[in-house]
MMTF fields as JSON, N, C-alpha, C and O atoms, coordinates in Angstrom:
{
  "mmtfVersion": "1.0.0",
  "mmtfProducer": "UNKNOWN",
  "numBonds": 259,
  "numAtoms": 260,
  "numGroups": 65,
  "numChains": 1,
  "numModels": 1,
  "chainsPerModel": [1],
  "groupsPerChain": [65],
  "chainIdList": ["A"],
  "bondAtomList": [4, 2, 8, 6, 12, 10, 16, 14, 20, 18, 24, 22, 28, 26, 32, 30, 36, 34, 40, 38, 44, 42, 48, 46, 52, 50, 56, 54, 60, 58, 64, 62, 68, 66, 72, 70, 76, 74, 80, 78, 84, 82, 88, 86, 92, 90, 96, 94, 100, 98, 104, 102, 108, 106, 112, 110, 116, 114, 120, 118, 124, 122, 128, 126, 132, 130, 136, 134, 140, 138, 144, 142, 148, 146, 152, 150, 156, 154, 160, 158, 164, 162, 168, 166, 172, 170, 176, 174, 180, 178, 184, 182, 188, 186, 192, 190, 196, 194, 200, 198, 204, 202, 208, 206, 212, 210, 216, 214, 220, 218, 224, 222, 228, 226, 232, 230, 236, 234, 240, 238, 244, 242, 248, 246, 252, 250, 256, 254],
  "bondOrderList": [1, 1, 1, 1, 1, 1, 1, 1, 1, 1, 1, 1, 1, 1, 1, 1, 1, 1, 1, 1, 1, 1, 1, 1, 1, 1, 1, 1, 1, 1, 1, 1, 1, 1, 1, 1, 1, 1, 1, 1, 1, 1, 1, 1, 1, 1, 1, 1, 1, 1, 1, 1, 1, 1, 1, 1, 1, 1, 1, 1, 1, 1, 1, 1],
  "groupList": [{"groupName": "MET", "atomNameList": ["N", "CA", "C", "O"], "elementList": ["N", "C", "C", "O"], "formalChargeList": [0, 0, 0, 0], "bondAtomList": [1, 0, 2, 1, 3, 2], "bondOrderList": [1, 1, 2], "singleLetterCode": "M", "chemCompType": "L-PEPTIDE LINKING"}, {"groupName": "ASN", "atomNameList": ["N", "CA", "C", "O"], "elementList": ["N", "C", "C", "O"], "formalChargeList": [0, 0, 0, 0], "bondAtomList": [1, 0, 2, 1, 3, 2], "bondOrderList": [1, 1, 2], "singleLetterCode": "N", "chemCompType": "L-PEPTIDE LINKING"}, {"groupName": "LYS", "atomNameList": ["N", "CA", "C", "O"], "elementList": ["N", "C", "C", "O"], "formalChargeList": [0, 0, 0, 0], "bondAtomList": [1, 0, 2, 1, 3, 2], "bondOrderList": [1, 1, 2], "singleLetterCode": "K", "chemCompType": "L-PEPTIDE LINKING"}, {"groupName": "ASP", "atomNameList": ["N", "CA", "C", "O"], "elementList": ["N", "C", "C", "O"], "formalChargeList": [0, 0, 0, 0], "bondAtomList": [1, 0, 2, 1, 3, 2], "bondOrderList": [1, 1, 2], "singleLetterCode": "D", "chemCompType": "L-PEPTIDE LINKING"}, {"groupName": "LEU", "atomNameList": ["N", "CA", "C", "O"], "elementList": ["N", "C", "C", "O"], "formalChargeList": [0, 0, 0, 0], "bondAtomList": [1, 0, 2, 1, 3, 2], "bondOrderList": [1, 1, 2], "singleLetterCode": "L", "chemCompType": "L-PEPTIDE LINKING"}, {"groupName": "THR", "atomNameList": ["N", "CA", "C", "O"], "elementList": ["N", "C", "C", "O"], "formalChargeList": [0, 0, 0, 0], "bondAtomList": [1, 0, 2, 1, 3, 2], "bondOrderList": [1, 1, 2], "singleLetterCode": "T", "chemCompType": "L-PEPTIDE LINKING"}, {"groupName": "CYS", "atomNameList": ["N", "CA", "C", "O"], "elementList": ["N", "C", "C", "O"], "formalChargeList": [0, 0, 0, 0], "bondAtomList": [1, 0, 2, 1, 3, 2], "bondOrderList": [1, 1, 2], "singleLetterCode": "C", "chemCompType": "L-PEPTIDE LINKING"}, {"groupName": "GLU", "atomNameList": ["N", "CA", "C", "O"], "elementList": ["N", "C", "C", "O"], "formalChargeList": [0, 0, 0, 0], "bondAtomList": [1, 0, 2, 1, 3, 2], "bondOrderList": [1, 1, 2], "singleLetterCode": "E", "chemCompType": "L-PEPTIDE LINKING"}, {"groupName": "TYR", "atomNameList": ["N", "CA", "C", "O"], "elementList": ["N", "C", "C", "O"], "formalChargeList": [0, 0, 0, 0], "bondAtomList": [1, 0, 2, 1, 3, 2], "bondOrderList": [1, 1, 2], "singleLetterCode": "Y", "chemCompType": "L-PEPTIDE LINKING"}, {"groupName": "GLY", "atomNameList": ["N", "CA", "C", "O"], "elementList": ["N", "C", "C", "O"], "formalChargeList": [0, 0, 0, 0], "bondAtomList": [1, 0, 2, 1, 3, 2], "bondOrderList": [1, 1, 2], "singleLetterCode": "G", "chemCompType": "PEPTIDE LINKING"}, {"groupName": "VAL", "atomNameList": ["N", "CA", "C", "O"], "elementList": ["N", "C", "C", "O"], "formalChargeList": [0, 0, 0, 0], "bondAtomList": [1, 0, 2, 1, 3, 2], "bondOrderList": [1, 1, 2], "singleLetterCode": "V", "chemCompType": "L-PEPTIDE LINKING"}, {"groupName": "SER", "atomNameList": ["N", "CA", "C", "O"], "elementList": ["N", "C", "C", "O"], "formalChargeList": [0, 0, 0, 0], "bondAtomList": [1, 0, 2, 1, 3, 2], "bondOrderList": [1, 1, 2], "singleLetterCode": "S", "chemCompType": "L-PEPTIDE LINKING"}, {"groupName": "ALA", "atomNameList": ["N", "CA", "C", "O"], "elementList": ["N", "C", "C", "O"], "formalChargeList": [0, 0, 0, 0], "bondAtomList": [1, 0, 2, 1, 3, 2], "bondOrderList": [1, 1, 2], "singleLetterCode": "A", "chemCompType": "L-PEPTIDE LINKING"}, {"groupName": "ILE", "atomNameList": ["N", "CA", "C", "O"], "elementList": ["N", "C", "C", "O"], "formalChargeList": [0, 0, 0, 0], "bondAtomList": [1, 0, 2, 1, 3, 2], "bondOrderList": [1, 1, 2], "singleLetterCode": "I", "chemCompType": "L-PEPTIDE LINKING"}, {"groupName": "PRO", "atomNameList": ["N", "CA", "C", "O"], "elementList": ["N", "C", "C", "O"], "formalChargeList": [0, 0, 0, 0], "bondAtomList": [1, 0, 2, 1, 3, 2], "bondOrderList": [1, 1, 2], "singleLetterCode": "P", "chemCompType": "L-PEPTIDE LINKING"}, {"groupName": "ARG", "atomNameList": ["N", "CA", "C", "O"], "elementList": ["N", "C", "C", "O"], "formalChargeList": [0, 0, 0, 0], "bondAtomList": [1, 0, 2, 1, 3, 2], "bondOrderList": [1, 1, 2], "singleLetterCode": "R", "chemCompType": "L-PEPTIDE LINKING"}, {"groupName": "PHE", "atomNameList": ["N", "CA", "C", "O"], "elementList": ["N", "C", "C", "O"], "formalChargeList": [0, 0, 0, 0], "bondAtomList": [1, 0, 2, 1, 3, 2], "bondOrderList": [1, 1, 2], "singleLetterCode": "F", "chemCompType": "L-PEPTIDE LINKING"}, {"groupName": "GLN", "atomNameList": ["N", "CA", "C", "O"], "elementList": ["N", "C", "C", "O"], "formalChargeList": [0, 0, 0, 0], "bondAtomList": [1, 0, 2, 1, 3, 2], "bondOrderList": [1, 1, 2], "singleLetterCode": "Q", "chemCompType": "L-PEPTIDE LINKING"}, {"groupName": "HIS", "atomNameList": ["N", "CA", "C", "O"], "elementList": ["N", "C", "C", "O"], "formalChargeList": [0, 0, 0, 0], "bondAtomList": [1, 0, 2, 1, 3, 2], "bondOrderList": [1, 1, 2], "singleLetterCode": "H", "chemCompType": "L-PEPTIDE LINKING"}],
  "groupTypeList": [0, 1, 2, 3, 2, 2, 4, 4, 1, 5, 2, 3, 4, 6, 7, 8, 4, 9, 10, 9, 5, 11, 5, 12, 13, 2, 4, 13, 2, 1, 14, 11, 12, 5, 8, 10, 13, 15, 13, 9, 11, 15, 8, 16, 10, 1, 2, 5, 4, 4, 3, 5, 16, 4, 3, 17, 18, 5, 9, 4, 9, 2, 9, 12, 16],
  "groupIdList": [1, 2, 3, 4, 5, 6, 7, 8, 9, 10, 11, 12, 13, 14, 15, 16, 17, 18, 19, 20, 21, 22, 23, 24, 25, 26, 27, 28, 29, 30, 31, 32, 33, 34, 35, 36, 37, 38, 39, 40, 41, 42, 43, 44, 45, 46, 47, 48, 49, 50, 51, 52, 53, 54, 55, 56, 57, 58, 59, 60, 61, 62, 63, 64, 65],
  "secStructList": [7, 7, 1, 1, 7, 1, 3, 3, 7, 2, 2, 2, 2, 0, 0, 0, 0, 0, 7, 7, 2, 2, 2, 2, 2, 2, 2, 2, 2, 7, 6, 6, 7, 1, 1, 3, 3, 3, 3, 6, 6, 3, 3, 3, 3, 3, 2, 2, 2, 2, 2, 2, 2, 2, 2, 2, 2, 2, 1, 7, 1, 6, 6, 7, 7],
  "xCoordList": [5.801, 5.699, 7.074, 7.97, 7.125, 8.57, 8.704, 7.884, 9.959, 10.452, 10.649, 10.285, 11.346, 11.614, 10.091, 10.141, 9.041, 7.848, 7.79, 7.949, 7.585, 7.374, 5.478, 4.875, 4.915, 3.724, 2.95, 2.966, 1.964, 1.314, -0.224, -1.025, -0.644, -1.965, -2.636, -2.11, -3.852, -4.188, -3.851, -3.845, -3.597, -3.206, -1.585, -1.275, -0.801, 0.755, 0.5, 1.258, -0.424, -0.965, -1.068, -0.438, -1.96, -2.354, -1.012, -0.549, -0.395, 0.933, 1.812, 2.518, 2.028, 2.892, 2.519, 3.462, 1.199, 0.586, 0.732, 1.245, 0.045, -0.241, -1.779, -2.133, -2.705, -3.877, -4.747, -4.271, -6.094, -7.08, -7.323, -6.95, -8.09, -8.891, -9.756, -9.7, -10.44, -11.514, -10.536, -10.706, -9.484, -9.135, -8.416, -8.625, -7.509, -6.974, -7.137, -6.423, -8.993, -9.589, -10.182, -10.4, -10.279, -10.959, -9.806, -9.857, -8.763, -7.066, -7.527, -8.32, -7.152, -7.283, -8.593, -8.218, -9.692, -11.029, -10.929, -11.54, -9.948, -10.473, -9.546, -8.376, -10.428, -10.944, -9.603, -9.203, -9.264, -7.938, -6.779, -5.639, -6.977, -4.793, -4.604, -5.197, -2.996, -2.363, -1.858, -2.276, -1.051, -0.447, -0.899, -0.13, -2.56, -2.938, -3.026, -3.259, -2.873, -2.871, -3.903, -4.231, -4.406, -5.259, -5.125, -5.116, -5.005, -4.599, -5.725, -6.149, -6.124, -7.697, -8.662, -9.082, -9.165, -9.974, -9.526, -10.257, -8.32, -7.578, -6.538, -6.075, -6.492, -6.042, -4.86, -4.968, -3.535, -2.675, -1.762, -1.901, -1.129, -0.42, 1.307, 2.265, 1.172, 2.738, 3.58, 3.365, 4.201, 4.716, 5.761, 5.99, 6.369, 7.117, 6.612, 7.175, 5.301, 4.484, 3.499, 2.683, 3.517, 2.267, 3.643, 3.287, 4.942, 6.135, 6.006, 5.928, 6.018, 6.565, 4.899, 4.894, 3.799, 2.525, 2.623, 2.184, 3.222, 2.882, 3.7, 3.42, 4.997, 5.96, 5.511, 5.781, 4.742, 3.908, 3.007, 2.782, 2.448, 1.125, 1.491, 0.373, 2.088, 2.944, 3.534, 3.759, 4.339, 5.616, 6.949, 7.863, 7.076, 7.965, 8.741, 9.31, 8.83, 9.917, 11.438, 11.901, 12.098, 13.648, 13.577, 12.7, 14.739, 14.805, 13.994, 13.967, 12.938, 11.944, 12.382, 11.71, 13.96, 14.307, 16.13, 16.831],
  "yCoordList": [-11.283, -9.645, -9.516, -10.233, -8.126, -7.714, -6.693, -5.829, -7.076, -6.146, -5.005, -4.108, -4.548, -3.296, -2.583, -1.586, -2.783, -2.386, -0.767, -0.723, 0.169, 1.217, 1.58, 2.49, 0.564, 0.78, -0.259, -0.917, -0.72, -1.995, -2.21, -1.326, -3.256, -3.545, -4.036, -4.103, -4.388, -4.992, -6.666, -7.271, -6.971, -8.207, -8.601, -9.577, -7.519, -7.278, -6.614, -6.977, -5.729, -5.349, -6.652, -6.863, -7.39, -8.688, -9.225, -9.332, -9.565, -10.36, -9.697, -10.357, -8.324, -7.783, -7.585, -7.498, -7.472, -6.892, -8.725, -9.077, -9.372, -10.605, -10.834, -11.661, -10.067, -9.887, -9.979, -9.818, -10.248, -10.514, -9.85, -8.71, -9.973, -9.027, -8.252, -7.116, -8.388, -7.437, -6.533, -5.316, -7.061, -6.255, -5.033, -3.82, -5.865, -4.491, -3.494, -2.526, -3.97, -3.174, -1.744, -0.56, -2.395, -1.211, 0.025, 1.221, -0.916, 0.2, 1.096, 2.028, 0.857, 1.408, 2.065, 3.205, 2.186, 2.814, 4.02, 5.086, 3.582, 4.676, 6.2, 6.3, 6.946, 8.119, 9.425, 10.445, 9.057, 9.681, 8.795, 9.149, 7.523, 7.174, 8.022, 8.467, 8.182, 9.25, 8.257, 8.238, 7.31, 6.181, 5.663, 5.121, 5.961, 5.694, 6.496, 7.698, 5.998, 6.871, 6.148, 4.966, 7.121, 6.384, 6.813, 7.931, 5.418, 6.195, 5.427, 4.305, 6.157, 5.912, 5.611, 6.448, 4.29, 3.826, 2.792, 2.148, 2.709, 1.5, 2.486, 3.625, 1.618, 2.351, 0.975, -0.247, 2.077, 1.742, 2.213, 3.353, 1.464, 2.054, 2.33, 1.563, 3.814, 3.873, 2.846, 3.1, 2.094, 1.334, 2.138, 1.629, 3.128, 3.801, 5.218, 5.955, 5.066, 6.196, 5.047, 5.512, 3.787, 3.198, 2.673, 2.704, 2.287, 2.118, 3.037, 2.668, 4.422, 5.193, 5.318, 5.603, 5.214, 5.117, 4.307, 4.624, 3.164, 1.97, 2.134, 1.886, 2.664, 3.137, 4.078, 4.087, 4.994, 5.685, 5.63, 6.253, 4.378, 4.1, 2.906, 2.516, 2.275, 1.0, 0.965, -0.08, 2.36, 2.469, 1.868, 1.831, 1.523, 0.859, 1.336, 0.674, 2.586, 3.448, 3.462, 2.981, 3.913, 4.276, 4.428, 4.902, 3.908, 4.018, 3.592, 4.052, 2.613, 1.804, 0.88, 0.697, 0.146, -0.746, -0.095, -0.86],
  "zCoordList": [-7.126, -7.234, -7.34, -6.895, -8.232, -8.837, -7.266, -6.957, -6.43, -5.396, -5.816, -5.055, -7.284, -7.66, -7.574, -6.853, -8.004, -8.254, -7.242, -6.022, -7.946, -6.879, -7.037, -6.468, -7.959, -7.995, -8.048, -9.088, -6.794, -6.543, -7.022, -6.719, -7.699, -7.921, -6.74, -5.629, -7.032, -5.847, -5.331, -4.259, -6.705, -6.418, -5.702, -5.019, -6.126, -5.33, -3.938, -3.039, -3.646, -2.424, -1.45, -0.413, -2.032, -1.045, -0.778, 0.357, -1.871, -1.141, -0.49, 0.273, -0.572, -0.069, 1.248, 2.035, 1.791, 2.814, 3.775, 4.837, 2.775, 3.461, 3.741, 4.581, 3.002, 3.349, 2.17, 1.046, 2.371, 1.348, 0.552, 0.827, -0.99, -1.448, -0.932, -1.404, -0.247, 0.371, 1.163, 1.098, 1.936, 3.035, 2.013, 1.99, 1.211, 0.052, -0.43, -0.692, -0.663, -2.02, -0.754, -1.012, 0.428, 1.757, 1.614, 1.329, 1.963, 1.723, 0.361, 0.498, -0.528, -1.821, -1.602, -1.877, -1.35, -1.775, -0.653, -0.72, 0.48, 1.945, 1.082, 0.713, 1.035, 0.578, 1.45, 0.889, 2.579, 3.345, 2.829, 3.128, 1.982, 1.7, 0.73, -0.252, 1.617, 0.212, -0.421, -1.579, -0.153, -0.907, -2.352, -3.146, -2.629, -3.43, -4.725, -4.597, -5.964, -6.978, -7.962, -7.856, -9.025, -9.852, -11.22, -11.735, -11.77, -13.219, -14.155, -13.878, -15.245, -15.485, -14.634, -13.836, -14.704, -13.829, -12.874, -12.121, -12.981, -12.216, -10.873, -10.929, -9.959, -8.732, -8.574, -8.676, -8.225, -7.834, -6.183, -5.739, -5.655, -4.32, -4.425, -4.51, -4.375, -4.063, -3.249, -2.064, -3.328, -2.149, -1.35, -0.253, -1.585, -1.141, -0.075, 0.735, -0.611, 0.604, 1.365, 2.161, 1.203, 1.684, 3.071, 4.249, 2.756, 3.547, 4.957, 6.129, 4.345, 5.39, 5.916, 7.114, 5.476, 6.069, 7.121, 8.226, 6.866, 7.922, 8.937, 10.11, 8.421, 9.68, 10.518, 11.719, 9.89, 10.987, 12.068, 13.106, 11.272, 11.893, 12.58, 12.915, 12.908, 13.681, 14.278, 14.89, 14.552, 15.479, 15.049, 15.873, 14.147, 13.481, 12.614, 11.747, 12.788, 11.939, 12.165, 13.2, 11.373, 11.929, 13.266, 13.988, 13.509, 15.776, 16.335, 17.477, 16.057, 16.562, 17.73, 18.745, 17.385, 17.9, 18.661, 19.323]
}
């Protein structure tokens, strides 16, 4: 996966998060996921928005240490 990518497909998301395909698909198909972008019939994850979401929901945001 190219680290400069802004949009991640399912395969890239699996690599980035270290999760399996079914877990990645669950994250993408979640209707409240603000980090998902749909282009045509394909789903992508905005990496910046995903990082922000993870920081907010894991307590690992800036200043956590």
